[in-house]
C-alpha positions in Angstrom: 101.3 123.9 119.8 98.3 121.7 120.5 98.6 118.8 122.9 97.9 115.4 121.4 95.3 114.5 124.0 92.9 117.4 123.5 89.5 117.1 125.0 86.6 115.3 123.4 85.9 114.3 119.8 83.3 112.1 118.1 83.0 108.5 117.2 80.5 107.7 114.6 80.6 104.0 115.0 80.2 103.8 118.8 76.4 103.7 118.7 76.8 100.4 116.9 78.3 98.9 120.0 75.0 99.6 121.9 72.9 97.5 119.4 72.9 93.9 118.5 75.7 93.0 116.1 73.4 92.7 113.1 71.6 95.9 113.8 74.8 97.7 114.5 76.3 96.9 111.1 73.2 97.9 109.2 72.5 101.3 110.9 72.9 104.2 108.5 71.8 107.1 110.7 74.0 110.1 111.5 75.5 109.0 114.8 77.5 112.2 115.4 78.2 112.9 119.1 80.8 115.6 118.7 81.4 117.5 122.0 82.0 120.7 120.1 81.1 122.4 116.8 84.5 123.8 115.9 87.0 122.6 113.4 89.8 121.8 115.8 91.1 118.3 116.5 89.2 118.0 119.8 86.0 118.3 117.8 87.0 115.7 115.2 84.7 113.1 113.9 87.3 110.9 112.1 91.1 111.1 112.4 93.6 109.5 110.0 97.3 109.3 110.7 100.3 108.9 108.3 104.1 108.9 109.0 106.1 110.7 106.4 109.5 109.3 105.4 111.3 112.0 107.5 109.4 110.8 110.7 106.9 113.6 110.7 103.4 112.4 111.9 100.6 113.9 109.8 96.9 113.8 110.8 93.9 114.7 108.8 90.5 114.9 110.3 86.8 115.9 109.8 85.3 118.5 112.2 82.8 121.3 111.8 82.2 120.5 108.1 85.9 121.0 107.2 88.8 118.6 106.6 92.0 119.8 108.3 95.6 118.7 108.7 98.3 119.1 111.3 101.7 117.6 111.9 103.8 116.5 114.9 107.6 116.4 115.1 107.6 114.5 118.5 105.6 111.3 117.8 102.2 112.9 118.7 103.1 114.7 121.9 102.3 118.0 120.4 100.8 119.2 117.0 101.2 122.2 114.8 98.3 124.6 114.3 95.8 123.0 112.0 95.5 124.0 108.4 92.1 123.7 106.6 92.2 121.5 103.5 88.8 122.8 102.4 87.8 126.5 102.1 84.1 126.1 102.8 82.0 123.8 105.1 80.8 120.7 103.3 78.3 117.9 104.0 81.2 115.4 104.7 80.5 111.7 104.5 79.8 110.8 108.1 79.1 107.1 107.4 80.5 104.7 110.0 83.2 103.4 107.6 84.0 106.8 105.9 87.1 108.8 106.8 89.5 111.2 105.0 92.7 109.6 103.6 96.2 111.2 103.6 99.6 110.2 102.2 102.9 112.1 102.2 105.5 111.4 99.5 109.3 111.6 99.9 109.3 115.1 98.4 107.0 116.3 101.2 103.9 116.6 99.0 100.7 115.9 100.9 97.8 114.2 99.1 94.4 114.2 100.8 91.1 112.6 99.6 87.7 112.5 101.2 84.0 112.2 100.3 81.0 114.4 100.7 77.3 113.6 100.4 75.6 115.0 97.3 72.0 114.5 98.7 69.9 112.9 101.3 70.0 109.5 99.6 73.7 109.1 100.6 75.1 109.5 97.1 78.6 110.7 97.5 81.4 112.5 95.7 85.1 111.7 96.3 87.2 114.9 96.2 91.0 115.3 96.3 93.7 118.0 96.8 97.4 118.3 97.3 99.8 120.6 99.2 103.3 121.4 97.7 104.4 123.6 100.5 104.5 121.3 103.5 100.9 121.6 104.4 100.8 125.4 104.6 98.2 125.6 101.8 96.2 123.2 99.6 95.1 123.4 96.0 91.3 123.8 95.3 89.6 120.4 95.7 88.6 118.5 92.6 86.4 115.4 92.0 88.4 112.3 91.5 86.2 111.4 88.5 84.0 113.4 86.2 81.2 110.9 86.6 78.4 112.4 88.7 77.0 109.1 90.2 77.9 108.2 93.8 81.5 107.6 94.9 82.4 106.8 98.5 84.9 105.0 100.7 88.1 106.2 99.0 91.5 104.7 100.0 94.9 106.0 99.1 98.3 104.1 99.0 101.8 105.3 98.0 104.0 103.1 95.8 107.7 103.0 96.5 108.4 105.2 93.4 106.0 107.9 94.6 103.0 106.9 92.5 99.7 107.2 94.2 96.9 104.6 93.9 93.3 105.4 94.7 90.4 103.0 95.0 86.8 103.7 95.9 83.2 102.4 95.6 81.3 103.8 92.7 77.6 103.4 91.6 77.8 104.6 88.0 76.9 101.2 86.5 73.4 101.3 88.1 72.3 103.8 85.5 72.9 101.7 82.4 71.5 98.6 84.2 68.3 100.5 85.0 68.0 101.7 81.5 68.3 98.2 80.3 65.7 97.0 82.7 68.2 95.0 84.7 68.6 94.8 88.5 71.8 96.2 89.9 73.1 95.3 93.3 75.8 97.2 95.2 78.4 99.3 93.6 81.6 98.9 91.5 85.2 98.9 92.8 86.9 101.7 90.8 90.5 102.8 90.8 92.9 105.5 89.4 96.5 106.4 89.8 98.6 109.6 90.0 102.2 110.1 88.9 102.3 113.8 90.0 101.8 113.3 93.7 98.0 113.6 93.7 97.8 116.7 91.6 95.8 114.8 89.0 94.5 111.2 88.5 94.1 108.9 85.5 90.7 108.1 84.2 88.7 105.9 86.5 88.5 102.2 85.7 86.4 99.3 87.0 88.1 96.5 88.9 85.0 94.6 90.0 81.3 95.2 89.7 78.5 94.4 92.2 80.5 94.9 95.3 78.9 95.8 98.6 78.4 99.6 98.5 78.9 100.7 102.1 82.2 99.3 103.6 85.7 100.6 103.8 88.4 99.1 101.6 91.7 97.6 102.6 94.5 98.8 100.4 98.2 97.9 100.3 101.0 97.1 97.8 102.3 93.6 97.2 105.3 95.0 95.3 106.2 97.9 93.0 103.3 98.7 90.8 101.1 96.0 92.3 98.3 97.3 94.5 96.1 94.9 96.5 92.5 95.7 97.5 90.3 93.7 99.9 86.6 94.5 99.9 83.2 93.1 100.8 81.8 91.6 97.6 78.3 90.5 96.7 78.5 86.8 95.7 75.7 84.7 94.2 72.6 84.6 96.3 73.2 88.0 97.9 76.0 86.7 100.1 78.2 89.6 101.3 81.6 88.0 102.0 85.0 89.4 101.4 87.1 89.2 98.3 90.6 90.3 97.2 92.2 91.4 94.0 95.9 91.9 93.3 96.7 94.1 90.3 99.1 93.0 87.6 100.1 96.7 87.3 98.6 100.0 88.2 96.1 99.8 85.3 95.3 96.1 85.2 93.4 94.3 88.0 94.0 90.5 88.4 91.7 87.7 89.3 89.3 88.2 92.2 89.5 85.6 94.9 87.4 84.9 97.9 88.9 85.5 101.4 86.5 83.4 103.4 83.1 81.6 102.9 81.1 83.1 105.8 77.8 82.9 104.0 76.4 86.3 105.2 73.3 86.6 103.1 71.9 90.0 103.7 70.0 92.7 101.7 71.4 95.6 103.6 74.6 97.5 104.3 76.9 96.0 106.9 78.9 99.3 107.3 81.9 97.2 108.6 84.7 96.8 106.1 88.0 94.8 106.2 91.6 95.6 106.9 94.6 94.5 104.9 98.4 94.5 105.4 101.2 92.9 103.3 104.3 91.8 105.1 107.9 92.2 103.9 107.8 88.5 103.0 104.7 89.0 100.8 102.2 87.4 103.1 98.7 89.0 103.0 97.1 89.7 106.4 93.3 90.3 106.4 90.9 91.0 109.3 87.2 91.4 108.9 83.7 91.2 110.5 80.9 88.9 109.5 77.5 87.9 110.7 77.2 84.9 108.4 75.7 81.5 108.8 79.1 79.8 108.9 80.8 82.2 111.4 79.9 85.4 113.3 82.2 88.0 114.7 85.7 89.2 113.9 88.2 87.0 112.1 91.7 86.9 110.8 93.4 84.9 108.0 96.6 85.1 105.9 97.6 84.2 102.4 101.1 83.1 101.2 100.2 82.7 97.6 99.2 86.2 96.6 95.6 86.0 97.8 94.7 82.9 95.8 94.0 80.9 99.0 93.8 81.9 102.7 94.4 80.1 106.0 91.5 78.9 108.1 89.9 82.0 109.7 90.7 82.4 113.4 88.3 84.3 115.7 89.4 87.7 117.2 88.3 88.9 120.6 85.6 87.9 123.0 82.3 87.2 121.3 80.3 88.3 124.4 82.0 91.7 124.3 80.9 92.5 120.7 84.3 92.9 119.1 84.3 95.3 116.2 86.5 97.4 113.8 89.6 95.3 113.3 92.8 96.9 111.9 96.0 95.0 110.9 99.5 96.4 110.4 102.6 94.5 109.2 106.1 95.9 109.8 109.6 94.5 109.8 109.2 91.5 112.0 105.8 91.7 113.5 102.1 91.8 112.5 99.8 93.7 114.8 96.0 93.4 115.2 93.9 96.0 117.0 90.1 96.0 117.6 87.4 97.3 119.9 85.4 95.5 122.5 82.4 96.8 124.6 81.3 95.3 127.9 78.2 97.4 128.3 79.9 100.3 130.0 83.5 100.6 128.7 85.0 100.4 125.2 88.4 98.8 125.2 91.0 98.6 122.4 92.6 95.2 122.4 95.9 94.3 120.6 97.7 91.1 119.8 100.9 90.4 117.8 102.4 87.7 115.6 106.2 87.2 115.0 105.8 84.3 112.6 103.8 86.0 109.8 100.4 85.2 111.3 100.8 81.5 112.2 100.6 82.2 115.9 99.5 85.2 118.0 100.2 86.6 121.4 97.5 86.7 124.1 95.3 89.8 123.5 96.0 92.7 125.8 94.0 95.9 126.6 95.9 99.0 125.6 93.3 101.8 125.9 89.7 102.3 127.0 87.0 105.0 127.2 83.6 105.3 128.8 82.0 107.2 125.9 81.9 107.2 122.1 85.0 106.5 120.0 86.3 106.2 116.4 87.8 103.1 114.9 91.2 102.2 116.4 94.0 102.6 113.8 97.6 101.5 113.7 100.6 103.3 112.2 104.3 102.8 112.3 107.4 105.0 111.8 110.9 103.4 111.2 111.1 101.9 114.7 107.8 101.9 116.6 104.1 101.0 116.3 101.5 103.3 117.5 97.7 103.3 118.2 95.7 106.2 116.8 92.3 106.6 118.4 89.8 109.4 118.7 87.5 109.3 121.7 84.7 111.7 122.8 85.5 111.7 126.5 89.3 111.7 126.4 90.2 113.4 123.2 92.7 112.2 120.6 95.1 109.4 121.7 98.3 108.6 120.0 100.2 106.0 122.1 103.1 103.7 121.7 102.2 100.0 121.3 105.7 98.5 120.8 108.7 98.3 118.5 109.0 96.7 115.1 111.8 94.3 115.9 
């Protein structure tokens, strides 16, 4: 077995904390600072957790050019021997907001999706695979779409009936625009679904064109067959603020609504996407970063009308400590927000919680820190507890209890 705190890893986004906020979000250089060149967890660049219905914790990570998985039966104290998802080393998408995605259905099937770089121009390809034997072996990877233009920043979510929904950013529409002599900004938000546990996906469809091309997506379900995606959009005048779309069903996107008018007008890639959670009451919780004219920093807002309107944004964290990388999770009776702050020497993960669906929040508290590089802080819950998942270079992978769901 492998201990859950296992030496040093990588954090692609930490270099951003050493720059000004604007410079940090626009950087697109390879910021790899892995402490080792192997494929084991301690060499990981990005780590993504998922709790299966039976309580097993699954991790997928990028290290040494491979995507691997392992599981824990004791809430992250120990992990099984890792299993490679890919059979050969790949040029995995190392962008600050890129990471492999994993979901596990009630039958124990494990679906994984990740992106690679096709070339030096950061054109990507989203690949997927599935394991039907409890993670012992994985099927050969396949592209999620036959289109050969760039796809990146894939997200996966599992519907209550076992259907998988995938969303990603796709630049296929720039080709016909160029052929027609028209300008094309950003990318398109594309999606597909799978009713066989991730063994195959439906034909890709467009949900929204001219989105920002370089930020992670927030994905959740508002109800059976109704995915919700929050993303950084490109509004009139080149303003890159956040938008949200709730699907009428798995094949039909609804209207796109604006989350907040931050007025961030920029002709560059922020590399800092939003986070989304939907509470049992149906409230949408969204957290994001902006460097706009109206507001700067991290913010949170909620919607109680299916994303049509949002509450007034509230700031997250201490502005002088460059708060970054927010993540929101909603469980039975509590919403939890996590983010990073940097004081010039130490990166600290801060957490605050709300027990009234986002109307009021507890005082932020520090739950973890490191003196070196670190990945984004992520939150995950089993049936009873909420945990922080955080990869750090100096201290290895951390999986620690934050609190309970009641």
